[in-house]
N, C-alpha and C positions, 0 to 999 in steps of 0.2 A: 595381456592387456593391462595397464595400470590402474589402480582404483583412485577414483576421483572423489575426495570428500566433499559433500556439500557445502561444509562450513567452509571452505576454501575457496569456494567460487566468488567471483568479483560482487555479484548482486548479495550473496550472503554475508560478505565484510561490509558492503556499503550498509545492508541493514543493520549489523552488529554496531557500525560507527554511529549510524543515524538513529538508532533505538531510541534515545531519549527525546528526540523530536518528533519521532513518529508517534509516540505515546503521547506527547504533548497535542499533536495533532488529531487525537482521537481515537488511536489503532489499539486494541487489544495487544497486551505482550503476547498472548498465546498466538496471535495471528502472525506478529513479526518475527518471533521464534521458529515458527515451522513452515518449512520450504514448500511443503503440499498445499497448504492451507494460505501461505503467501499467493502462490500462482495461481491458484483457485478464486480468489478475491482479485486479482489483477485481471484475470481473463475474464470473469462473469461480473464482476461490480456489483454483487450480490450480497446479501446479508451471509456472516459467518454463523453455520449452523449449531457451532460447538459454544459459543460465548453470547450469541444473540444478537452481535454487532450488525449495524446497518450503517450505511453511508447518509441515510435519512437523520438519525440522530446527533450527528455531530453539529458543534455550531458552524454558523458562517465564515468565522476567523480559522476555524480549523478546516473548512473545505480548502479556503486559500492558500493554508499552511501546508497542506498535503498536497495539493497541485504543484506547489511551487518545489516541494522536495522531490515529488516524483517526476515531474519535467526536468527539474537539475539533472536528475540521476539518468533517465531513460530518455530523455529528449522531448522536445514539445510534441512532435509528430509521433511518439508511441503509440500503437495501436493496442491499446487496453481498454477493455471495457469501465473499468473503474475509473479511468481518467475521462471518460465519455460521461459517467454517471455524475463525478464531480464537476464537471463543466457546465452540465446541465443545471445543479443546483445550484452552482455558482452565476448563471445567468438568469436563473428565477429571480433574483433579488438585485 
């Protein structure tokens, strides 16, 4: 069975290309660069325990930017808790 490198997956390549935009949208580099932490954040939409980052600490502009980036890559109907968390924040204002 061939070995598949995580850094060659479409998702990893997208994160690498979108890294400056994701950072500008408030995500820590350590989360963007780590596949396991990235997937955990997408799936659970909660704080990153290593950096202390939380979706509650970013600005509303960053919420909108992050929603746009994630929806463009994963689709508007993607079933990730992070998307639901960001949408709730967006709807609050």
